[in-house]
C-alpha positions in Angstrom: -27.2 24.6 11.9 -27.9 27.6 9.7 -25.1 29.1 8.3 -25.3 33.0 7.5 -24.2 35.9 5.7 -21.2 37.5 7.1 -20.3 40.9 5.7 -16.9 42.5 6.5 -16.1 45.9 6.6 -13.0 47.5 6.3 -12.1 51.4 5.9 -8.3 51.9 4.9 -9.0 55.5 3.8 -9.3 58.7 5.7 -10.6 61.4 3.1 -14.4 60.0 3.2 -16.4 59.3 6.6 -17.7 55.3 5.6 -21.3 55.0 7.8 -20.4 51.2 8.5 -24.0 50.8 9.9 -25.9 52.0 6.5 -23.3 50.1 4.5 -23.7 46.8 6.0 -27.6 47.2 5.9 -27.5 48.3 2.4 -25.0 45.0 1.7 -27.7 42.6 3.5 -30.7 44.3 1.4 -28.8 43.6 -2.1 -27.5 39.9 -0.9 -31.1 39.3 0.6 -32.7 40.1 -2.6 -30.2 38.2 -4.7 -31.3 35.1 -2.6 -27.5 34.8 -1.2 -28.2 32.9 2.0 -24.8 32.1 3.0 -21.2 33.0 2.8 -19.1 36.1 3.4 -19.1 39.5 1.7 -15.8 41.9 1.9 -15.8 45.4 1.2 -12.8 47.7 1.6 -12.7 51.0 1.2 -9.2 52.3 -0.2 -8.0 55.7 -1.0 -6.8 56.3 -4.8 -3.1 55.2 -4.4 -3.9 51.9 -3.3 -6.6 51.2 -5.8 -4.5 52.6 -8.6 -2.0 49.4 -7.3 -4.6 47.1 -7.0 -5.5 47.8 -10.5 -2.4 47.7 -12.0 -2.0 44.4 -9.8 -5.2 42.6 -10.9 -6.3 44.1 -14.1 -3.1 45.2 -15.5 -4.6 48.9 -16.1 -2.4 51.5 -14.6 -5.5 53.8 -13.2 -7.5 54.4 -10.6 -11.0 52.6 -10.6 -14.1 53.2 -8.4 -14.6 49.0 -8.0 -12.5 46.1 -8.4 
């Protein structure tokens, strides 16, 4: 049985619309270009307060960032 990439998108913020089909397509293209053939990619969109908490928890930086 051949495994394939699973792309999981979660939107936990409500300010900016997230075009999920487009994000999924772009992620699939990037994975294909990088020759990633199996596994899982999870992308979660969060607001600034949650991003700050995550950055503080995992990187010990008390500020908002764009990517973790």
